[in-house]
Each structure stands twice: as C-alpha cells, then as structure tokens.
LOLO-444311 format. One record per atom (N, C-alpha, C, O, CB): residue in one letter; x, y, z. Coordinates in steps of 0.001 Angstrom, whole numbers, plus 524288, in hexadecimal, padded with zeros to 5 digits. Glycine has a CB too. Example, Ala and Ser with C-alpha at 12.3 -4.5 7.8 and 13.67 -1.06 7.14 Angstrom:
REM LOLO-444311
A833867E9C681E78/A8300C7EE6C81E78/A833907F31C81E78/A8379C7F30982111/A82C2C7EE8782356/S832327F73681BA8/S835667FBDC81BE4/S832648001E81EBE/S834618047281F67/S837047FDAA8165D/
REM end
This chain:
REM LOLO-444311
MAE71328B476B21E/MAEC4628B4E6B552/MAEBF028B8B6BAE1/MAEEDA289456BDF4/MAEF8028FA96B3F3/NAE77D28EFB6BC26/NAE6F728F0C6C28B/NAE57E289F66C4A4/NAE6C3289176C932/NAE297293146C4A1/RAE300286696C213/RAE1F92810C6C3B5/RAE72727E076C485/RAE7D527B796C88A/RADE8027E3F6BF95/TAEA8827E4B6C100/TAEFE027C2E6C148/TAF2A427E3A6C5F5/TAF45C27B356C948/TAF2FA27D7B6BC68/IAF32A283A06C657/IAF5F0285C46CA72/IAF347283EC6CFDC/IAF63E282896D361/IAF61628BD96C9C4/FAEE77283D96D098/FAEBEB282A96D4E1/FAECF127D046D65D/FAEE2227C0E6DAEC/FAE694283D26D430/IAEC952795B6D304/IAED6A274266D3A3/IAF3B5272CF6D554/IAF4FE26F7D6D88F/IAEBAB2718B6CE5B/TAF6EF275E56D29C/TAFC622753F6D3EC/TAFD7F2773B6DA27/TB0080274FB6DD29/TAFFDF278A66CF93/AAFAEC27B276DB2F/AAFB1227DD76E032/AAF936279636E411/AAFBFD278726E7E0/AAF7462833F6E04D/IAF546276FC6E361/IAF29C2733A6E6A7/IAF6EE26E716E74F/IAF83926CB36EB9A/IAECCB2714F6E3D7/VAF89726CED6E33A/VAFCAD268186E367/VB019226A0D6E63F/VB0378267266E993/VAFE74265E56DD3D/FB03A026E536E557/FB081E2705B6E7FA/FB071F270D96EDFA/FB0A2026F036F141/FB0996275A86E599/GB02C32736C6EF17/GB011E273FA6F4BE/GB009826EED6F77F/GB027326E2F6FBDF/GAFBFC276C96F52D/AAFDB226B046F483/AAFD45265706F73E/AB0238263506F7E9/AB0389261D86FC4C/AAFA0C2615E6F42E/LB0536262ED6F41E/LB0A1F260F86F45E/LB0DF42638A6F8AD/LB110D260EB6FB41/LB0C312617B6EF2E/AB0D65268906F916/AB105B26AED6FDBB/AB0EFF268D070284/AB125126772705B7/AB0F9F270776FE3C/IB0985268637035A/IB07E0266C47087C/IB0977260E47095D/IB0B1825F7270DA7/IB01CB2679770919/AB08F925DB270562/AB0A682588670621/AB105A25833706EC/AB12182558E70A8A/AB0895255457019A/LB137825AC7703B3/LB195825A4B704A0/LB1AEA25D517098C/LB1F1325BF570B8A/LB1C9B25C7C6FFBB/GB1864260FF70BB5/GB196B263677107A/GB189A25F7B714A5/GB1BFF25EDE717FF/GB16282681C7113D/AB142925CAD714AB/AB1324258B37188B/AB174D253C571845/AB18E12515871C1C/AB0D4E256BE717AC/FB1891252EE71380/FB1BF624E8271318/FB214A2503671526/FB23BF24D21717E8/FB1C4224C7070D60/GB2338254D071406/GB27B6256ED71627/GB27DF2575071C0E/GB2BCE2564B71E9F/GB287125BD2713F4/AB23C6258B571DDE/AB234F2594F723CE/AB2302254837271A/AB24A92546872B9E/AB1EA925C4772509/HB20B12503E7248E/HB1FC024B9C72762/HB235D2472A72573/HB26962455E72889/HB1A0E24A22726E9/AB23012453272045/AB25932410E71E86/AB2B9B2424771E10/AB2EA823EC071F3E/AB232B23F6F71996/LB2D66246BC71C86/LB32C8247C271BD2/LB357224A147212A/LB3A1B24B387216F/LB335824BA871712/KB321C24A9072501/KB348124D2872999/KB38E8249C372BB1/KB3CC224BEB72D99/KB305824E3372DFD/EB3898244F572B7A/EB3CEB2411472DB4/EB419124056729F3/EB460823F5772B6F/EB3A7123B5072EC8/AB4006240F2724C4/AB43C423F8772103/AB47352448971EA8/AB4B1D243E671BEE/AB40BA23CA071CA3/LB457A248C371FE5/LB48B024D6C71E44/LB4A50250B772377/LB485925082727D9/LB45382512D71A16/SB4E70253BF721A0/SB5067256F57265E/SB4CA625BF7726B4/SB494C25CF172365/SB56EE258D57259C/AB4D9425EC972AD2/AB4A29263F472B7A/AB4B6F2672872730/AB47B6269547250E/AB4B2526737730C9/AB503C2680572546/AB515A26B5B720F9/AB4EB82696871C03/AB4C7426C8471920/AB572126BC97203A/EB4EF92642071AEA/EB4BD92627D716A4/EB464E262E67169A/EB43EA263A57127F/EB4CCD25DD2715C9/IB43D62626671B75/IB3E0A2636F71C34/IB3CCB2690D71A7D/IB391226A2F717AA/IB3C502629B72239/QB404626C7971C79/QB3FCC271CF71BBD/QB3F7827340715CA/QB3C1B2762A713F8/QB44472747371E62/VB437A270C9712E5/VB43D12716070D64/VB3EC026F3D70AB2/VB3C6B271CF7075E/VB48BF26E9170B63/FB3D4326AA670C3C/FB3851268B470A51/FB33DC26C1C70AE0/FB30EA26CEE7072A/FB371B2641170CBB/EB332326E6470FE2/EB2EC7271CB7111A/EB2EED276BD70D48/EB2ADA278B770BAB/EB2F102738271727/TB33FE278A870BE7/TB343427CDD70877/TB31C127BFB703F5/TB2ECA27F637024D/TB38EF27E5470770/GB327C2776A70133/GB2FDD275D46FCB1/GB29EB275F76FD3A/GB27292782E6F9F8/GB319F270A66FB4E/VB28182739F7014A/VB22A32736170226/VB2052278CE70316/VB1BEE279AE70155/VB218426FD6706A4/RB22ED27C95705BB/RB213728188706AB/RB20C0284D670177/RB1CFE287BD700B0/RB24CD283F370A83/YB248F284406FE28/YB2433286B36F957/YB2077284E16F5C0/YB1E1A287F36F2E7/YB28A1286956F715/QB1FAA27F9C6F5A5/QB1BB227D356F2C6/QB164E27F7D6F3A6/QB1345281036F03E/QB1BB2277C96F3F4/MB158F27F786F92B/MB103F281856FAD2/MB0F82287856F993/MB0B6C289186F795/MB0F7D2809D700F5/YB130B28A5D6FAA6/YB130A28F996F8BE/YB10E92907A6F38C/YB0D86293C56F2A9/YB17FE2917E6F8CE/HB12D428DA66F04D/HB127A28DE16EA7D/HB0CFA28B406E8EA/HB0A7028CCB6E522/HB179428ABE6E7B7/AB0B7F287656EBFB/AB061E285086EB5D/AB0252289D66EC5D/AAFED028AC36E935/AB050627FF06EFAD/LB030628CBE6F093/LAFF93290AB6F205/LAFF8E2950F6EDB3/LAFB83297416EC4E/LB0119292BF6F76C/LB045E296226EBBC/LB04B829A216E78D/LB01B8298756E2FA/LAFEE029BCB6E0FF/LB0A5029B2F6E5F2/LB01D7293F66E0F9/LAFEE2291FD6DD46/LAF912291836DE17/LAF619291D16DA53/LB00DA28D8F6DC3A/LAF779290D46E28A/LAF1F92913B6E3D2/LAEFF4296D56E358/LAEBAF297DB6E163/LAF10B28F366E948/FAF34729A6C6E542/FAF1DF29FFA6E4C4/FAF1C12A19D6DEC5/FAEE322A4596DD0B/FAF5FC2A37E6E7F9/MAF5C029FD66DBC3/MAF65A2A1216D655/MAF15F29ED26D300/MAEF522A1456CF68/MAFBE529ECA6D44D/AAF00E29AB76D465/AAEBD3297C66D1D9/AAE64029A676D262/AAE2BB299E86CF24/AAEBAC2923B6D438/NAE5FA29D3D6D6E8/NAE0C02A0346D823/NAE12A2A5B16D746/NADD312A8216D877/NADEF229F856DDC5/TAE4EA2A8526D584/TAE57B2AD796D5DC/TAE3B22AF386D00D/TAE4742AC726CC32/TAEB522AF0F6D7AD/LAE1492B40B6CFE8/LADF982B6616CB49/LAE35E2BB166CA1A/LAE2CB2BD816C5FC/LAD9C32B80F6CBCD/HAE6F12BC5C6CD5C/HAEA8A2C08D6CD1A/HAEF202BF786C98A/HAF25A2C2FA6C8E4/HAEC5F2C1C66D254/VAEFB02BAF06C731/VAF36E2B9266C36C/VAF0BC2B65D6BED7/VAEE872B2206BF64/VAF75B2B5916C608/PAF1072B8FF6BA37/PAEE2B2B6DA6B5F6/PAEF8F2B0A66B50E/PAF4062AF1D6B5FA/PAEF722BA426B0F1/EAEBD62AD5D6B356/EAEC5E2A82D6B270/EAF1392A6666AF58/EAF40D2A2C66B0BE/EAE7E42A6986AFFB/QAF1F52A9786AAC1/QAF6BC2A8086A757/QAFB512A9716AA42/QAFF522A7616A892/QAF6E22AADE6A1D5/KAFBD72AC336ADEF/KB003C2AE026AFCA/KB02022AA2D6B4B5/KB06652AA8F6B6A3/KAFF632B3D76B12B/KAFEA52A6EC6B64E/KAFFD32A3776BA82/KB029629E726B8F8/KB04A629BDC6BC76/KAFB102A2376BD31/KB02CC29CDF6B41F/KB051C298036B1DA/KB0B19298616B387/KB0D02295136B674/KB0446297A86AB30/LB0DB529C2E6B1B9/LB139529BF66B249/LB14AC29BE46B8E6/LB18412991E6BA83/LB168A2A1956AF0F/VB123729E4D6BBCF/VB130329EB26C149/VB11A12988F6C373/VB14982966A6C691/VB0F142A39F6C3DF/FB0D83296566C1C4/FB0C602916B6C39A/FB10A728DA06C283/FB123328A8C6C5DD/FB079228FAF6C174/YB12AC28DE36BD86/YB16C128A356BBE8/YB1C3128B866BF70/YB1F0A288026C113/YB17C128ADF6B54B/LB1D06290446C035/LB21A4291DD6C2EB/LB210428F926C8B8/LB24CD28D706CAC8/LB224A298436C2C2/IB1CAD28FF86CB17/IB1BFD28E936D0BA/IB1B812884C6D09B/IB1E26285C76D3BB/IB168D291996D374/AB18A0286126CD89/AB17B22804B6CD46/AB1DBE27D9E6CCF7/AB1F5427A916D053/AB13BD27EBD6C7B6/IB208227F156C8E0/IB256527D0F6C7C4/IB296127E3C6CC3B/IB2CB127B056CD93/IB272C27F306C2A8/GB28D8283086CE6C/GB2C6B284FD6D31E/GB2ADF281496D786/GB2E7727F2A6D9EA/GB2B6628B896D4EC/VB269B280656D8B4/VB253E27CC86DD00/VB2758277956DCDA/VB2993275806E091/VB1FEB27C396DD56/VB2680275586D806/VB28E526FBD6D735/VB2F302700B6D750/VB31AB26CA66D9A4/VB26E726D336D14F/LB317F273DF6D4EF/LB372C274046D594/LB38E62755B6DAB8/LB3C9A272EE6DC99/LB397B2778F6D210/FB36AD278EC6DD3D/FB387B27AA96E2AB/FB373B277506E63B/FB3AD5274FC6E868/FB368C27F6E6E468/SB31DD276386E7BB/SB307C273746EC71/SB31F826DB36EB8D/SB341E26B366EF0F/SB2A7E274236EDCD/FB30D926B966E6ED/FB321D266046E65C/FB37DB2647A6E6AE/FB3956260806E8F1/FB301F2643B6E162/SB3AE1267BB6E460/SB409E2670F6E536/SB4225267F66EB0D/SB45A32654C6ED03/SB43BF26AFF6E19B/IB3FC826B616ED9B/IB413F26B6B6F3A9/IB3F50266BA6F62D/IB4235264DB6F988/IB3EDF270446F6BF/YB3B11264776F543/YB392625F9D6F755/YB3DF025B586F5FB/YB3FE5258D16F993/YB332B25E126F48D/LB3F7925AC86F13E/LB4360256E56F014/LB48692579F6F31C/LB4AB02540D6F562/LB4481256EF6EA6F/LB49FD25CB76F2EF/LB4F1125E446F593/LB4E8325D586FBAB/LB524125B8C6FE19/LB507A2647B6F45B/AB4A3E25E776FDF1/AB49DD25D3670332/AB49BC257EB7052A/AB4AE6256A7709A7/AB45F025F5A704D6/TB482A254BF7015B/TB47AF24EF17022A/TB4C1924C306FFB4/TB4BD92476D6FF15/TB428F24CC76FFF0/NB502224EDA6FE41/NB544E24C8F6FB2B/NB570F2479A6FE1A/NB5838243AD6FB95/NB5879251086F9F7/NB57F4247FA7031C/NB5A06243FC705AA/NB56C823EB770675/NB589E23AA47083B/NB5B6B2460C70A3E/LB519A23F84704D2/LB4E6B23AFC70547/LB4E912377A6FFEA/LB4C9C2331670006/LB48AA23CD7706AE/TB507A239166FC15/TB511C2369B6F6B5/TB56412358A6F50C/TB5A192378E6F71E/TB4EED239BE6F2C0/GB56722324F6F13B/GB5B89230AF6EEFB/GB5DA7234E86EA79/GB6206234906E880/GB5AC622AC46EC6C/FB5A44238806E950/FB5BA623BF06E576/FB5D51241176E79A/FB5ADE242EC6EB50/FB577A23C806E1E8/DB611A2437B6E5AD/DB63772488D6E7E1/DB606E24CE56E540/DB61DC24E486E0DF/DB69DD249276E6B9/FB5C1424F576E7AC/FB59422533F6E5F4/FB5C4B258566E573/FB5A7A25BFA6E2E3/FB5501253B56E929/KB606E2589B6E79E/KB63B825D4C6E7B0/KB64E525EF26E207/KB659D2637E6E0A4/KB68EF25C476EACE/TB650225ABE6DEF3/TB66BB25B526D9B8/TB625725EAA6D676/TB639C260FE6D273/TB67C2255956D746/IB5DA325EBF6D839/IB58D9261966D5DB/IB57A72668C6D953/IB53CB2693F6D858/IB538F25D9E6D5AD/GB5ACB267A66DD24/GB59D526C346E021/GB59E6271C56DDAF/GB583B275A86DFF8/GB5D6426C1A6E3FD/FB5BEB271C16D8F9/FB5BEE276766D5B7/FB56CE2781F6D3BD/FB563827C906D1FD/FB5F4B275BE6D155/VB52EE274AC6D3F0/VB4D312760D6D253/VB4A9B279466D6A7/VB472027C636D581/VB49AA270C36D14C/TB4C18278AB6DB45/TB49C427BAC6DFBC/TB49D1281AB6DE2B/TB45CC2843C6DD90/TB4D1B27AA66E538/PB4E9E283816DD9E/PB4E56289316DCE1/PB4B7828B3E6D76A/PB498B28F9E6D6E8/PB542328B3A6DD12/IB4B93287886D3C2/IB489A288B06CF60/IB430B288966D06B/IB404E28BCF6CE21/IB49CE2854E6CB51/GB40CC285146D3CD/GB3B742854E6D532/GB3A8B28AA56D850/GB36B328D5B6D752/GB39EA2803F6D887/GB3DFF28BFE6DBE9/GB3D3B2916B6DED1/GB3CE0295816DB24/GB3953298BA6DB8A/GB41BD292DC6E2A1/IB406C295C56D74E/IB3FD329A6D6D356/IB3AF529A7E6D04F/IB38FF29EA46CEE1/IB442E29A6C6CF57/LB38B32957A6CF2C/LB33A12951C6CC2B/LB2F97297236D02E/LB2C5229A4A6CE99/LB323E28EF76CA0D/LB2F87295AE6D4FE/LB2BCB297756D8F1/LB2BBA29DB26D94B/LB27B82A0586D923/LB2D49294F06DE75/LB301929F576D9B8/LB31502A5026DA5C/LB2F3F2A82B6D603/LB2CD82AC446D6C2/LB371A2A5EE6DAC2/SB305A2A5E96D0B4/SB2F212A8026CC2A/SB28B52A8386CBAB/SB26752AC2A6CA17/SB31EC2A4D36C7E3/GB26462A3F26CD0F/GB20842A3AB6CD1B/GB1E2D2A7ED6D09D/GB1A6C2AA6A6CEEF/GB1EAE29E366CEFC/WB200F2A8E96D537/WB1E642AD586D905/WB1F002B2666D675/WB1B632B58F6D6B9/WB21AF2AD6C6DE3A/VB238E2B3946D3CA/VB251E2B81A6D1A6/VB20992B98B6CCED/VB1E072BD9B6CCC5/VB2B2C2B7586CF99/IB205E2B5B16C9A0/IB1CDD2B5E06C501/IB17502B6D06C6DA/IB14882BA336C4E0/IB1D2C2B0AD6C1B8/LB15CB2B3B46CAB9/LB104A2B4526CC40/LB0FB02B9B56CEDD/LB0B712BBDA6CE29/LB0E7A2AFC16D012/GB13322BC2A6D1B2/GB12842C0F06D3DB/GB12872C5596CF25/GB0F762C90D6CF13/GB16E62C1BD6D815/YB16352C46D6CB76/YB161B2C8136C71D/YB109F2C7D26C3ED/YB0E8B2CBE46C26E/YB1AE92C6C66C361/RB0EA42C3666C312/RB09DE2C34A6C020/RB04C12C5216C2F3/RB00CC2C6AD6C0B2/RB09292BDFA6BE51/FB057B2C4B56C871/FB01312C65C6CBD4/FB01992CC866CB38/FAFDBC2CF276CA18/FB01CC2C4266D220/IB062A2CE826CBF9/IB06CD2D4706CBD3/IB05452D71B6C6BE/IB033F2DB786C6AB/IB0C6D2D5D86CCE1/RB06782D3E66C1E2/RB058B2D5936BCEC/RAFFE02D4F56BB50/RAFE442D7676B77F/RB08F22D2E36B978/HAFCBC2D1CC6BE08/HAF7202D0E16BCCA/HAF4082D5936BEB3/HAF4CB2D74A6C320/HAF5002CBA56BF67/KAF0892D7B66BB73/KAED6C2DC076BC8D/KAE8C52DA706BFBA/KAE5DB2D7016BE09/KAEBDC2DEA06B7BA/SAE7E42DCB16C430/SAE3C42DABC6C7A1/SADE132DB646C53F/SADA542D8DF6C6E8/SAE4232DDA96CCF1/NADDC12DEE16C156/NAD8622DF7E6BECF/NAD7692DB3B6BB48/NAD2F82DB396B96E/NAD7CA2E49B6BBC8/QADA4F2D7B96B9EB/QAD96B2D3316B6AC/QAD6B52CF066B985/QAD4DB2CB4F6B717/QADE512D12F6B492/IAD6552CF666BEAE/IAD3E52CAFB6C1D1/IACDFF2CB6B6C1E5/IACB5E2C8286C443/IAD5F42CAF76C79A/
REM end
C-alpha cells in the first residue's frame, strides 16, 4: 500500500507543478485574473495533498491497514476537487458548460477533509510503543 500511496503522491505532485506552470504561462492570456486565481487554488490543494500522501506513505505512526481508507478519500477528493476546479476555471475556453458538474467540487472537499480527520484520529489512537 505504501508504494501505491507514494506513486500517487509523485503523480499528483508532478501534475500540480505541470498544471501550475500551464496556468501561469499558457492560460495567462486566455483567462481572467479571477479564473487564474481559481485555477491556482486547484493546483495548491492538489500539491498540499500530494505532500500529505508522501508523509503518509513514509510514516510509521499510522498502521498500514489503517492507511487505505485515508488514501482513497484523499485520492478521490483530489480528483473531484482540484480537477473540477480546473474545468470550472477554464469553462470559457470550451464548448461544454462545466458548471453543470460543479457540484462535485464540494464533494471532493468533504472527502479531503474527511481524510485529514480520519488520519488524525488514527494517528492519535495508534500506540507509540508499537513502532
């Protein structure tokens, strides 16, 4: 499981860097300042959670079997939250109205928040003498 978490973190981190550069350069002329700011929010949250996954893959303070649920909450949350934000920010560049799928953004946010809460709970409940 740690390998999967680590690889997912690397992919999310690399994509965040690539999308951040894309937003700052290629989309600079095509989007308004407000749309760029929204796009950057998606990048920022994606990177935060890539770093969280890197930490989680390498910590011994949360038992291996307890990491799986948190991993799925974070991974699905990033896809729903950040990727829907990318689509919503670039809505004017496409022929599809992504506002119709905007309801997935808060669902992704709830999944991200749930992942943090459950990770914290499992960290607190883990007995340090088991390490």
